[in-house]
Residue, then its C-alpha position, 0 to 999 in steps of 0.5 A: m859294604l857301605p852305601y857309597q860302596d854299593r853305589v860305586i859297584a852299581e855304577h861300575a856295572e852300568l858303565t860296563e854295560r854302556i861300554e859294551k853297547l858303545s863298542v858294538f855300535l862302533t864296530r857295526q858298519a851300518e852304524i858307522a855309515t850313519i855318523e860323521v868321521v869326526e863324531h866316530r873319532l870322538l865316540s872312540l875317545q869317549r870309549l877310551a875315557m870310559l874304559m879308564y874310568q871303569a878301571i879306576l872303579a874296579e881298582r877301588i872295588a878291589m881295595w874294598t874286597k881284598g879284606 
């Protein structure tokens, strides 16, 4: 693999970890109680954007590994 492809794969892995942590945060009642409704909505939208970005990275990785 080329260096930039390795970076994309690493970025995908890091992003996946961040999505998992944010998802857990957004589902814990104790955590939800500590933030405002607007902030929770924005974090939920941020999670959606992260999921879209993750899917794009996954597509790129799949193109390189179809070989």
